[in-house]
PAVEXVEX-340871 format. One record per residue (C-alpha): residue in three letters; x, y, z. Coordinates in nm, 2 decimals, padded with zeros to 4 digits. Example, Ala and Ser with C-alpha at 12.3 -4.5 7.8 and 13.67 -1.06 7.14 Angstrom:
# PAVEXVEX-340871
rec res->ALA; u->01.23; v->-00.45; w->00.78
rec res->SER; u->01.37; v->-00.11; w->00.71
***
This chain:
# PAVEXVEX-340871
rec res->MET; u->-00.14; v->04.76; w->-03.80
rec res->ALA; u->-00.12; v->05.13; w->-03.71
rec res->ASP; u->00.10; v->05.39; w->-03.85
rec res->MET; u->00.33; v->05.49; w->-03.56
rec res->PRO; u->00.65; v->05.68; w->-03.48
rec res->LEU; u->00.95; v->05.48; w->-03.36
rec res->THR; u->01.26; v->05.55; w->-03.16
rec res->ARG; u->01.60; v->05.45; w->-03.28
rec res->ARG; u->01.85; v->05.22; w->-03.11
rec res->GLY; u->02.23; v->05.24; w->-03.10
rec res->PHE; u->02.45; v->05.15; w->-03.39
rec res->LEU; u->02.48; v->04.78; w->-03.47
rec res->ALA; u->02.76; v->04.60; w->-03.66
rec res->SER; u->02.69; v->04.55; w->-04.03
rec res->ALA; u->02.54; v->04.22; w->-04.15
rec res->GLY; u->02.78; v->03.92; w->-04.19
rec res->ALA; u->02.88; v->03.77; w->-04.52
rec res->MET; u->02.62; v->03.57; w->-04.70
rec res->GLY; u->02.84; v->03.27; w->-04.65
rec res->ALA; u->02.68; v->03.22; w->-04.31
rec res->ALA; u->02.36; v->03.13; w->-04.49
rec res->GLY; u->02.52; v->02.80; w->-04.59
rec res->ALA; u->02.56; v->02.70; w->-04.23
rec res->ALA; u->02.19; v->02.78; w->-04.17
rec res->MET; u->02.09; v->02.56; w->-04.46
rec res->ALA; u->02.32; v->02.28; w->-04.34
rec res->MET; u->02.13; v->02.28; w->-04.00
rec res->GLY; u->01.87; v->02.06; w->-04.17
rec res->ARG; u->01.58; v->02.29; w->-04.25
rec res->THR; u->01.47; v->02.05; w->-04.52
rec res->ALA; u->01.12; v->01.99; w->-04.65
rec res->ARG; u->00.87; v->01.83; w->-04.41
rec res->ALA; u->00.54; v->01.69; w->-04.52
rec res->ALA; u->00.35; v->01.94; w->-04.30
rec res->ASP; u->00.55; v->02.23; w->-04.44
rec res->VAL; u->00.50; v->02.14; w->-04.81
rec res->LYS; u->00.13; v->02.20; w->-04.77
rec res->ARG; u->00.20; v->02.56; w->-04.66
rec res->PRO; u->00.22; v->02.79; w->-04.96
rec res->ASN; u->00.55; v->02.91; w->-05.10
rec res->VAL; u->00.58; v->03.28; w->-05.20
rec res->LEU; u->00.78; v->03.41; w->-05.50
rec res->TRP; u->00.84; v->03.78; w->-05.54
rec res->ILE; u->00.95; v->03.89; w->-05.89
rec res->ILE; u->01.07; v->04.25; w->-05.88
rec res->SER; u->01.18; v->04.46; w->-06.17
rec res->GLU; u->01.36; v->04.79; w->-06.15
rec res->ASP; u->01.22; v->05.12; w->-06.27
rec res->THR; u->00.91; v->04.99; w->-06.44
rec res->GLY; u->00.57; v->05.15; w->-06.49
rec res->PRO; u->00.25; v->04.96; w->-06.59
rec res->GLU; u->00.34; v->04.95; w->-06.96
rec res->PHE; u->00.23; v->04.59; w->-07.03
rec res->GLY; u->-00.03; v->04.44; w->-07.26
rec res->CYS; u->-00.25; v->04.33; w->-06.97
rec res->TYR; u->-00.27; v->04.70; w->-06.86
rec res->GLY; u->-00.39; v->04.79; w->-07.21
rec res->TYR; u->-00.06; v->04.94; w->-07.33
rec res->PRO; u->00.00; v->04.91; w->-07.70
rec res->LEU; u->00.32; v->04.83; w->-07.89
rec res->VAL; u->00.47; v->04.60; w->-07.62
rec res->HIS; u->00.49; v->04.23; w->-07.64
rec res->THR; u->00.45; v->04.09; w->-07.29
rec res->PRO; u->00.28; v->03.74; w->-07.31
rec res->ASN; u->00.43; v->03.62; w->-06.98
rec res->VAL; u->00.31; v->03.90; w->-06.75
rec res->ASP; u->-00.02; v->03.90; w->-06.95
rec res->ARG; u->-00.06; v->03.53; w->-06.88
rec res->LEU; u->00.02; v->03.58; w->-06.51
rec res->ALA; u->-00.26; v->03.84; w->-06.50
rec res->ARG; u->-00.51; v->03.60; w->-06.67
rec res->GLU; u->-00.42; v->03.34; w->-06.41
rec res->GLY; u->-00.43; v->03.58; w->-06.12
rec res->ALA; u->-00.53; v->03.94; w->-06.05
rec res->ARG; u->-00.41; v->04.27; w->-06.19
rec res->PHE; u->-00.40; v->04.57; w->-05.96
rec res->THR; u->-00.45; v->04.90; w->-06.13
rec res->ASN; u->-00.38; v->05.13; w->-05.83
rec res->ALA; u->-00.05; v->05.00; w->-05.69
rec res->PHE; u->00.21; v->05.26; w->-05.58
rec res->THR; u->00.55; v->05.27; w->-05.41
rec res->THR; u->00.62; v->05.49; w->-05.11
rec res->ASN; u->00.93; v->05.65; w->-05.29
rec res->PRO; u->01.03; v->05.70; w->-05.65
rec res->VAL; u->01.39; v->05.58; w->-05.62
rec res->CYS; u->01.53; v->05.24; w->-05.53
rec res->SER; u->01.70; v->05.24; w->-05.19
rec res->PRO; u->01.43; v->05.42; w->-04.99
rec res->SER; u->01.15; v->05.23; w->-05.17
rec res->ARG; u->01.32; v->04.90; w->-05.11
rec res->SER; u->01.39; v->04.99; w->-04.75
rec res->ALA; u->01.02; v->05.05; w->-04.70
rec res->PHE; u->00.87; v->04.74; w->-04.87
rec res->MET; u->01.12; v->04.51; w->-04.72
rec res->THR; u->01.02; v->04.62; w->-04.37
rec res->GLY; u->00.65; v->04.70; w->-04.42
rec res->MET; u->00.74; v->05.05; w->-04.29
rec res->TYR; u->00.75; v->05.40; w->-04.44
rec res->GLN; u->01.11; v->05.49; w->-04.51
rec res->THR; u->01.04; v->05.83; w->-04.35
rec res->THR; u->00.94; v->05.66; w->-04.03
rec res->ILE; u->01.25; v->05.44; w->-04.00
rec res->GLY; u->01.50; v->05.70; w->-04.11
rec res->ALA; u->01.58; v->05.53; w->-04.45
rec res->HIS; u->01.44; v->05.82; w->-04.67
rec res->GLN; u->01.77; v->05.97; w->-04.81
rec res->HIS; u->01.90; v->05.80; w->-05.12
rec res->ARG; u->02.25; v->05.69; w->-05.01
rec res->THR; u->02.50; v->05.86; w->-04.78
rec res->PRO; u->02.79; v->05.67; w->-04.62
rec res->GLY; u->02.75; v->05.65; w->-04.24
rec res->VAL; u->02.41; v->05.81; w->-04.25
rec res->SER; u->02.20; v->05.58; w->-04.48
rec res->LYS; u->02.36; v->05.27; w->-04.32
rec res->GLN; u->02.23; v->05.31; w->-03.97
rec res->PRO; u->02.06; v->05.03; w->-03.79
rec res->LEU; u->01.68; v->04.98; w->-03.80
rec res->PRO; u->01.47; v->05.11; w->-03.50
rec res->GLU; u->01.43; v->04.87; w->-03.21
rec res->GLY; u->01.20; v->04.58; w->-03.30
rec res->VAL; u->01.19; v->04.65; w->-03.68
rec res->HIS; u->01.33; v->04.38; w->-03.90
rec res->VAL; u->01.34; v->04.28; w->-04.27
rec res->PHE; u->01.02; v->04.08; w->-04.30
rec res->THR; u->01.20; v->03.76; w->-04.41
rec res->THR; u->01.29; v->03.74; w->-04.04
rec res->TYR; u->00.93; v->03.65; w->-03.97
rec res->PHE; u->00.92; v->03.39; w->-04.24
rec res->ARG; u->01.23; v->03.23; w->-04.10
rec res->ASP; u->01.09; v->03.22; w->-03.75
rec res->ALA; u->00.78; v->03.04; w->-03.89
rec res->GLY; u->01.00; v->02.77; w->-04.06
rec res->TYR; u->01.03; v->02.92; w->-04.41
rec res->THR; u->01.36; v->02.93; w->-04.60
rec res->SER; u->01.44; v->03.26; w->-04.78
rec res->VAL; u->01.62; v->03.24; w->-05.11
rec res->ILE; u->01.74; v->03.52; w->-05.35
rec res->PRO; u->01.87; v->03.33; w->-05.65
rec res->TYR; u->01.87; v->03.58; w->-05.93
rec res->GLY; u->01.94; v->03.96; w->-05.92
rec res->ARG; u->02.07; v->04.00; w->-05.57
rec res->LYS; u->02.01; v->04.37; w->-05.53
rec res->THR; u->01.90; v->04.47; w->-05.18
rec res->ASP; u->02.01; v->04.84; w->-05.17
rec res->TRP; u->01.86; v->04.92; w->-04.83
rec res->ASN; u->01.94; v->05.24; w->-04.64
rec res->PHE; u->02.01; v->05.05; w->-04.31
rec res->ASN; u->02.22; v->04.78; w->-04.17
rec res->THR; u->02.07; v->04.46; w->-04.03
rec res->THR; u->02.25; v->04.21; w->-03.80
rec res->ALA; u->02.02; v->03.93; w->-03.91
rec res->GLN; u->02.08; v->03.74; w->-04.24
rec res->PRO; u->01.79; v->03.84; w->-04.46
rec res->TYR; u->01.83; v->03.53; w->-04.69
rec res->ASP; u->01.93; v->03.17; w->-04.63
rec res->SER; u->02.04; v->03.08; w->-04.98
rec res->ARG; u->02.13; v->03.21; w->-05.32
rec res->LYS; u->02.05; v->02.88; w->-05.50
rec res->TRP; u->01.74; v->02.82; w->-05.70
rec res->GLU; u->01.79; v->02.45; w->-05.65
rec res->ASP; u->01.72; v->02.49; w->-05.28
rec res->LEU; u->01.36; v->02.58; w->-05.35
rec res->LYS; u->01.26; v->02.21; w->-05.41
rec res->THR; u->01.43; v->02.07; w->-05.11
rec res->HIS; u->01.37; v->02.36; w->-04.86
rec res->GLN; u->00.99; v->02.41; w->-04.86
rec res->PRO; u->00.81; v->02.62; w->-04.76
rec res->PHE; u->01.01; v->02.90; w->-04.90
rec res->PHE; u->01.00; v->03.28; w->-04.97
rec res->ALA; u->01.20; v->03.36; w->-05.28
rec res->GLN; u->01.29; v->03.69; w->-05.43
rec res->VAL; u->01.39; v->03.72; w->-05.80
rec res->GLN; u->01.50; v->04.06; w->-05.93
rec res->PHE; u->01.56; v->04.20; w->-06.28
rec res->SER; u->01.74; v->04.52; w->-06.37
rec res->GLU; u->01.64; v->04.53; w->-06.74
rec res->THR; u->01.42; v->04.84; w->-06.73
rec res->HIS; u->01.69; v->05.03; w->-06.53
rec res->ARG; u->01.90; v->05.26; w->-06.76
rec res->GLY; u->02.05; v->05.17; w->-07.00
rec res->PHE; u->01.78; v->05.02; w->-07.20
rec res->LYS; u->01.81; v->04.69; w->-07.40
rec res->GLN; u->01.71; v->04.62; w->-07.76
rec res->CYS; u->01.46; v->04.35; w->-07.82
rec res->LYS; u->01.54; v->04.21; w->-08.17
rec res->ALA; u->01.24; v->03.97; w->-08.17
rec res->HIS; u->00.99; v->04.24; w->-08.09
rec res->PRO; u->01.13; v->04.59; w->-08.18
rec res->VAL; u->00.92; v->04.90; w->-08.12
rec res->ASP; u->00.89; v->05.16; w->-08.39
rec res->PRO; u->00.96; v->05.51; w->-08.25
rec res->GLU; u->00.72; v->05.66; w->-08.50
rec res->GLN; u->00.43; v->05.46; w->-08.35
rec res->VAL; u->00.48; v->05.56; w->-07.98
rec res->THR; u->00.25; v->05.81; w->-07.81
rec res->LEU; u->00.45; v->06.05; w->-07.58
rec res->PRO; u->00.32; v->06.21; w->-07.27
rec res->PRO; u->00.23; v->06.58; w->-07.34
rec res->TYR; u->00.51; v->06.70; w->-07.12
rec res->TYR; u->00.77; v->06.56; w->-07.36
rec res->PRO; u->00.86; v->06.72; w->-07.69
rec res->ASP; u->00.76; v->06.53; w->-08.01
rec res->HIS; u->01.12; v->06.49; w->-08.13
rec res->PRO; u->01.31; v->06.19; w->-08.27
rec res->VAL; u->01.53; v->06.17; w->-07.96
rec res->ALA; u->01.23; v->06.16; w->-07.73
rec res->ARG; u->01.05; v->05.90; w->-07.95
rec res->GLN; u->01.36; v->05.68; w->-07.97
rec res->ASP; u->01.42; v->05.70; w->-07.59
rec res->TRP; u->01.06; v->05.60; w->-07.51
rec res->ALA; u->01.06; v->05.32; w->-07.77
rec res->MET; u->01.38; v->05.18; w->-07.62
rec res->TYR; u->01.21; v->05.17; w->-07.28
rec res->LEU; u->00.92; v->04.97; w->-07.43
rec res->GLU; u->01.16; v->04.73; w->-07.60
rec res->THR; u->01.33; v->04.68; w->-07.27
rec res->VAL; u->00.99; v->04.59; w->-07.11
rec res->ASN; u->00.97; v->04.32; w->-07.38
rec res->VAL; u->01.31; v->04.19; w->-07.27
rec res->LEU; u->01.20; v->04.20; w->-06.91
rec res->ASP; u->00.89; v->04.00; w->-06.99
rec res->GLU; u->01.10; v->03.73; w->-07.15
rec res->LYS; u->01.31; v->03.70; w->-06.83
rec res->ILE; u->01.00; v->03.68; w->-06.62
rec res->GLY; u->00.87; v->03.40; w->-06.85
rec res->GLN; u->01.19; v->03.20; w->-06.79
rec res->VAL; u->01.14; v->03.22; w->-06.41
rec res->LEU; u->00.77; v->03.11; w->-06.44
rec res->GLN; u->00.87; v->02.82; w->-06.67
rec res->ARG; u->01.13; v->02.70; w->-06.43
rec res->LEU; u->00.89; v->02.72; w->-06.15
rec res->GLU; u->00.65; v->02.49; w->-06.34
rec res->ALA; u->00.93; v->02.26; w->-06.46
rec res->ASP; u->01.04; v->02.21; w->-06.10
rec res->GLY; u->00.68; v->02.12; w->-05.99
rec res->LEU; u->00.65; v->02.43; w->-05.77
rec res->ALA; u->00.40; v->02.64; w->-05.95
rec res->GLU; u->00.08; v->02.49; w->-05.80
rec res->ASN; u->00.17; v->02.56; w->-05.44
rec res->THR; u->00.35; v->02.90; w->-05.49
rec res->ILE; u->00.20; v->03.24; w->-05.47
rec res->VAL; u->00.36; v->03.46; w->-05.73
rec res->ILE; u->00.37; v->03.84; w->-05.69
rec res->TYR; u->00.52; v->04.05; w->-05.96
rec res->PHE; u->00.58; v->04.43; w->-05.90
rec res->ALA; u->00.84; v->04.70; w->-05.96
rec res->ASP; u->01.05; v->04.88; w->-05.71
rec res->HIS; u->00.92; v->05.22; w->-05.84
rec res->GLY; u->00.82; v->05.39; w->-06.17
rec res->ARG; u->00.99; v->05.43; w->-06.50
rec res->ALA; u->01.33; v->05.60; w->-06.54
rec res->HIS; u->01.22; v->05.90; w->-06.75
rec res->VAL; u->01.20; v->06.28; w->-06.70
rec res->ARG; u->00.92; v->06.35; w->-06.45
rec res->GLY; u->00.92; v->05.98; w->-06.36
rec res->LYS; u->01.18; v->05.82; w->-06.14
rec res->GLN; u->01.28; v->06.05; w->-05.84
rec res->TRP; u->00.95; v->06.24; w->-05.86
rec res->LEU; u->00.61; v->06.19; w->-05.70
rec res->TYR; u->00.41; v->06.21; w->-06.02
rec res->ASP; u->00.25; v->05.88; w->-06.12
rec res->GLY; u->00.54; v->05.82; w->-06.36
rec res->GLY; u->00.76; v->05.78; w->-06.05
rec res->ILE; u->00.54; v->05.59; w->-05.81
rec res->HIS; u->00.27; v->05.40; w->-06.01
rec res->ILE; u->00.38; v->05.04; w->-06.06
rec res->PRO; u->00.25; v->04.72; w->-06.21
rec res->LEU; u->00.13; v->04.46; w->-05.96
rec res->VAL; u->00.01; v->04.12; w->-06.07
rec res->ILE; u->-00.06; v->03.84; w->-05.82
rec res->ARG; u->-00.13; v->03.47; w->-05.89
rec res->ALA; u->-00.26; v->03.30; w->-05.58
rec res->PRO; u->-00.50; v->03.01; w->-05.65
rec res->GLY; u->-00.79; v->03.00; w->-05.41
rec res->VAL; u->-00.72; v->03.36; w->-05.30
rec res->VAL; u->-00.76; v->03.57; w->-05.61
rec res->GLU; u->-01.00; v->03.50; w->-05.89
rec res->PRO; u->-00.82; v->03.44; w->-06.22
rec res->GLY; u->-00.85; v->03.73; w->-06.45
rec res->ALA; u->-00.96; v->03.97; w->-06.18
rec res->VAL; u->-00.89; v->04.34; w->-06.21
rec res->VAL; u->-00.87; v->04.52; w->-05.88
rec res->ASP; u->-00.88; v->04.90; w->-05.84
rec res->GLU; u->-00.82; v->04.90; w->-05.47
rec res->MET; u->-00.55; v->05.14; w->-05.35
rec res->VAL; u->-00.24; v->04.94; w->-05.26
rec res->SER; u->00.10; v->05.05; w->-05.13
rec res->ALA; u->00.42; v->04.85; w->-05.17
rec res->ILE; u->00.46; v->04.84; w->-04.80
rec res->ASP; u->00.14; v->04.62; w->-04.79
rec res->LEU; u->00.32; v->04.34; w->-04.98
rec res->GLY; u->00.52; v->04.21; w->-04.68
rec res->PRO; u->00.24; v->04.18; w->-04.43
rec res->THR; u->00.00; v->04.05; w->-04.70
rec res->SER; u->00.26; v->03.78; w->-04.79
rec res->LEU; u->00.30; v->03.68; w->-04.43
rec res->ARG; u->-00.08; v->03.65; w->-04.36
rec res->LEU; u->-00.13; v->03.44; w->-04.68
rec res->CYS; u->00.11; v->03.19; w->-04.53
rec res->GLY; u->-00.06; v->03.19; w->-04.19
rec res->ILE; u->00.20; v->03.41; w->-04.02
rec res->GLU; u->00.06; v->03.71; w->-03.83
rec res->PRO; u->00.24; v->04.03; w->-03.92
rec res->PRO; u->00.39; v->04.22; w->-03.63
rec res->GLU; u->00.18; v->04.51; w->-03.50
rec res->HIS; u->00.44; v->04.78; w->-03.58
rec res->MET; u->00.42; v->04.72; w->-03.95
rec res->GLN; u->00.25; v->05.01; w->-04.13
rec res->GLY; u->00.15; v->04.81; w->-04.43
rec res->ARG; u->-00.20; v->04.66; w->-04.46
rec res->VAL; u->-00.31; v->04.31; w->-04.55
rec res->PHE; u->-00.52; v->04.34; w->-04.87
rec res->LEU; u->-00.57; v->03.98; w->-04.96
rec res->GLY; u->-00.70; v->03.66; w->-04.80
rec res->PRO; u->-00.88; v->03.59; w->-04.48
rec res->GLY; u->-00.87; v->03.86; w->-04.21
rec res->ARG; u->-00.78; v->04.13; w->-04.46
rec res->ASP; u->-00.76; v->04.49; w->-04.34
rec res->GLU; u->-01.00; v->04.77; w->-04.44
rec res->PRO; u->-00.91; v->04.89; w->-04.79
rec res->ARG; u->-00.69; v->05.20; w->-04.82
rec res->GLU; u->-00.85; v->05.53; w->-04.91
rec res->TYR; u->-00.52; v->05.69; w->-04.97
rec res->VAL; u->-00.16; v->05.60; w->-05.05
rec res->PHE; u->00.13; v->05.83; w->-04.94
rec res->ALA; u->00.47; v->05.88; w->-05.10
rec res->ALA; u->00.78; v->06.08; w->-05.02
rec res->ARG; u->01.09; v->06.20; w->-05.20
rec res->ASP; u->01.40; v->06.33; w->-05.02
rec res->ARG; u->01.77; v->06.36; w->-05.12
rec res->CYS; u->01.86; v->06.16; w->-05.43
rec res->ASP; u->02.24; v->06.12; w->-05.44
rec res->GLU; u->02.38; v->06.48; w->-05.44
rec res->THR; u->02.04; v->06.65; w->-05.50
rec res->THR; u->01.87; v->06.77; w->-05.19
rec res->GLU; u->01.48; v->06.78; w->-05.19
rec res->ARG; u->01.19; v->06.72; w->-04.96
rec res->ILE; u->00.85; v->06.65; w->-05.13
rec res->ARG; u->00.54; v->06.46; w->-05.00
rec res->CYS; u->00.22; v->06.35; w->-05.16
rec res->VAL; u->-00.11; v->06.18; w->-05.09
rec res->ARG; u->-00.33; v->06.02; w->-05.36
rec res->ASP; u->-00.67; v->05.86; w->-05.38
rec res->LYS; u->-00.84; v->05.72; w->-05.69
rec res->LYS; u->-00.92; v->06.06; w->-05.82
rec res->TRP; u->-00.70; v->06.33; w->-05.66
rec res->LYS; u->-00.34; v->06.38; w->-05.59
rec res->TYR; u->-00.19; v->06.65; w->-05.36
rec res->ILE; u->00.18; v->06.73; w->-05.37
rec res->ARG; u->00.36; v->06.94; w->-05.11
rec res->ASN; u->00.70; v->07.09; w->-05.21
rec res->PHE; u->00.88; v->07.18; w->-04.89
rec res->MET; u->01.17; v->07.33; w->-05.09
rec res->PRO; u->00.99; v->07.53; w->-05.35
rec res->GLY; u->01.30; v->07.75; w->-05.41
rec res->ARG; u->01.48; v->07.45; w->-05.56
rec res->PRO; u->01.37; v->07.40; w->-05.93
rec res->TRP; u->01.27; v->07.07; w->-06.08
rec res->THR; u->01.59; v->07.09; w->-06.29
rec res->GLN; u->01.84; v->07.09; w->-06.00
rec res->PRO; u->02.15; v->06.91; w->-06.13
rec res->ASN; u->02.16; v->06.54; w->-06.07
rec res->TYR; u->02.45; v->06.36; w->-06.23
rec res->TYR; u->02.26; v->06.03; w->-06.28
rec res->LYS; u->01.98; v->06.19; w->-06.47
rec res->LEU; u->02.20; v->06.42; w->-06.67
rec res->SER; u->02.43; v->06.14; w->-06.78
rec res->SER; u->02.15; v->05.88; w->-06.84
rec res->TYR; u->01.85; v->06.06; w->-06.98
rec res->PRO; u->01.89; v->06.17; w->-07.34
rec res->MET; u->01.55; v->06.34; w->-07.33
rec res->LEU; u->01.67; v->06.57; w->-07.04
rec res->GLY; u->01.95; v->06.71; w->-07.25
rec res->LEU; u->01.71; v->06.75; w->-07.55
rec res->MET; u->01.46; v->06.94; w->-07.33
rec res->HIS; u->01.73; v->07.17; w->-07.20
rec res->ARG; u->01.83; v->07.26; w->-07.55
rec res->LEU; u->01.48; v->07.31; w->-07.67
rec res->HIS; u->01.40; v->07.52; w->-07.37
rec res->GLY; u->01.70; v->07.75; w->-07.45
rec res->GLU; u->01.57; v->07.78; w->-07.81
rec res->GLY; u->01.22; v->07.86; w->-07.70
rec res->LYS; u->01.08; v->07.55; w->-07.87
rec res->LEU; u->00.89; v->07.38; w->-07.59
rec res->THR; u->00.51; v->07.40; w->-07.53
rec res->PRO; u->00.39; v->07.56; w->-07.21
rec res->GLU; u->00.32; v->07.21; w->-07.06
rec res->GLN; u->00.68; v->07.11; w->-07.14
rec res->ASP; u->00.85; v->07.44; w->-07.05
rec res->ARG; u->00.69; v->07.43; w->-06.70
rec res->TRP; u->00.97; v->07.19; w->-06.60
rec res->PHE; u->01.22; v->07.46; w->-06.63
rec res->ALA; u->01.05; v->07.71; w->-06.40
rec res->PRO; u->01.30; v->07.87; w->-06.16
rec res->ARG; u->01.10; v->07.75; w->-05.86
rec res->LYS; u->00.83; v->07.50; w->-05.79
rec res->PRO; u->00.48; v->07.58; w->-05.65
rec res->VAL; u->00.44; v->07.51; w->-05.28
rec res->GLU; u->00.13; v->07.30; w->-05.35
rec res->GLU; u->00.01; v->07.10; w->-05.65
rec res->LEU; u->-00.34; v->06.95; w->-05.69
rec res->TYR; u->-00.44; v->06.72; w->-05.98
rec res->ASP; u->-00.77; v->06.57; w->-06.09
rec res->LEU; u->-00.64; v->06.24; w->-06.21
rec res->GLU; u->-00.96; v->06.14; w->-06.39
rec res->GLN; u->-00.95; v->06.46; w->-06.61
rec res->ASP; u->-00.58; v->06.51; w->-06.61
rec res->PRO; u->-00.39; v->06.17; w->-06.58
rec res->TRP; u->-00.06; v->06.33; w->-06.69
rec res->GLU; u->-00.07; v->06.58; w->-06.40
rec res->VAL; u->-00.01; v->06.89; w->-06.61
rec res->HIS; u->-00.29; v->07.12; w->-06.49
rec res->ASN; u->-00.22; v->07.23; w->-06.13
rec res->LEU; u->-00.55; v->07.32; w->-05.97
rec res->ALA; u->-00.41; v->07.42; w->-05.63
rec res->HIS; u->-00.48; v->07.79; w->-05.69
rec res->GLU; u->-00.83; v->07.76; w->-05.83
rec res->GLU; u->-01.10; v->07.87; w->-05.59
rec res->ALA; u->-01.34; v->07.60; w->-05.71
rec res->HIS; u->-01.11; v->07.34; w->-05.56
rec res->ALA; u->-01.02; v->07.51; w->-05.24
rec res->ASP; u->-01.22; v->07.26; w->-05.02
rec res->ARG; u->-01.05; v->06.96; w->-05.19
rec res->LEU; u->-00.71; v->07.13; w->-05.15
rec res->ALA; u->-00.77; v->07.19; w->-04.78
rec res->ALA; u->-00.89; v->06.83; w->-04.72
rec res->MET; u->-00.60; v->06.67; w->-04.90
rec res->ARG; u->-00.35; v->06.90; w->-04.73
rec res->LYS; u->-00.49; v->06.80; w->-04.39
rec res->THR; u->-00.48; v->06.43; w->-04.48
rec res->LEU; u->-00.11; v->06.46; w->-04.58
rec res->PHE; u->00.00; v->06.65; w->-04.27
rec res->ASP; u->-00.20; v->06.41; w->-04.04
rec res->TRP; u->00.00; v->06.13; w->-04.20
rec res->ILE; u->00.33; v->06.32; w->-04.15
rec res->ASP; u->00.25; v->06.36; w->-03.78
rec res->ARG; u->00.11; v->06.01; w->-03.73
rec res->THR; u->00.40; v->05.83; w->-03.88
rec res->GLY; u->00.68; v->06.04; w->-03.73
rec res->ASP; u->00.81; v->06.16; w->-04.07
rec res->ARG; u->01.18; v->06.23; w->-04.02
rec res->GLY; u->01.23; v->06.44; w->-04.33
rec res->MET; u->01.30; v->06.75; w->-04.13
rec res->GLU; u->01.59; v->06.60; w->-03.94
rec res->PRO; u->01.92; v->06.73; w->-04.08
rec res->GLU; u->02.18; v->06.49; w->-04.21
rec res->ASP; u->02.52; v->06.46; w->-04.06
rec res->PRO; u->02.71; v->06.73; w->-04.26
rec res->GLU; u->03.04; v->06.56; w->-04.23
rec res->ALA; u->02.91; v->06.23; w->-04.37
rec res->LEU; u->02.74; v->06.42; w->-04.65
rec res->ARG; u->03.06; v->06.61; w->-04.74
rec res->GLU; u->03.24; v->06.27; w->-04.74
rec res->PHE; u->02.99; v->06.13; w->-04.98
rec res->LEU; u->03.00; v->06.43; w->-05.22
rec res->GLU; u->03.38; v->06.44; w->-05.21
rec res->ALA; u->03.40; v->06.07; w->-05.30
rec res->ARG; u->03.17; v->06.13; w->-05.60
rec res->ARG; u->03.38; v->06.42; w->-05.71
rec res->GLN; u->03.69; v->06.21; w->-05.70
rec res->ARG; u->03.53; v->05.96; w->-05.92
rec res->GLY; u->03.44; v->06.24; w->-06.16
rec res->ARG; u->03.07; v->06.20; w->-06.13
rec res->LEU; u->03.00; v->06.55; w->-06.01
rec res->ASP; u->03.17; v->06.74; w->-06.30
rec res->TYR; u->02.88; v->06.91; w->-06.47
rec res->ARG; u->03.10; v->07.09; w->-06.71
rec res->LYS; u->03.07; v->06.81; w->-06.96
rec res->PHE; u->02.70; v->06.89; w->-07.01
rec res->GLU; u->02.71; v->07.17; w->-07.25
rec res->PHE; u->02.33; v->07.23; w->-07.25
rec res->LEU; u->02.36; v->07.35; w->-06.89
rec res->HIS; u->02.57; v->07.65; w->-06.99
***
């Protein structure tokens, strides 16, 4: 499956109501003996989650269900999304295409982010349906794609239909680790015990915020356990491939909306009897756009050639990735264009708008991240370390280069060190080759009228009034 640029087709009508799915189910796509032997697939997706689980060696959390899934399947240590915010990331992994190729890279604008997909590109559940599978989205029905599709992506919203409509592809989603965080009374996390990244101040507010995120991971694990238990109770576990992953990284400063590992590094655990060895730990580079084509191939369905994701499991798997790529563009009202390429050791980030600081106002983050307000205040008081205060620089560097083995927190930019000039040049070329090869549409201007409409609607809802944030003034 080659990376390739695509042309766009004319505007299509928006998708019909989910009620049409009931008619499709009534047409009699019930279980057949031949179909039952084909594997089912269950995707469990959490929002805004990094690999902070016991099976990844993270302390303080209580995550027996994901840990058990890892013991029964494989844990992937180098899994990444193609974007650090929900709608572009989901647009990508649900099509097997980079969001920058299909024009789904801006995080929400009426009339612009709801365009049709390019000719021939579909949500990958279409290919499951064509092969006789039933697609079900019973819990957590978030789609949040930056495109319209005329085809119904799912046939049912009922878990009960899984037993009677096999083989199936099911997608269960949990919002727990999205802001705001949830208390776990059974397994609380002591803020005094947490270890903060060095780019956060060691302050009670920062510790409490990080601890609450970890408690919410515990709550998420409970919910995932309930799904796995129901799968077993219904007699579906043995013939179902289970894939757990997150739509992007954690919702913290320098995480979500950014291309540092906090924003794009995700957990990925796959239980597939006969395909992955129980307890395996896999360090192969995997992109979230690989999950769709891999799921199809594991079910004996050939992924279409236009998909840019690679098959990384099972017979006929593609060559392993050497690199993963990610992109960040406008998030709500905050305009940006950043690209990155990463291998197992190095990351290169290109800031195409270096004159815009990391601290551009963004209402969602200002209103949801207590650590951000704290850091603004401490910056004004001169109480941040150089590593922490860097976030408040008036402009970003054009290029960033990080040795991830020596500097996993990505705080020491090596882009201007002569000793790393060859590595910098090689990573830069790799990124720009990908930009050209995939037809990255990040340079295309948005419709100014649609963008003004979007911003005005947010102002009328009072969401763009930054005056309430005293630490900005």
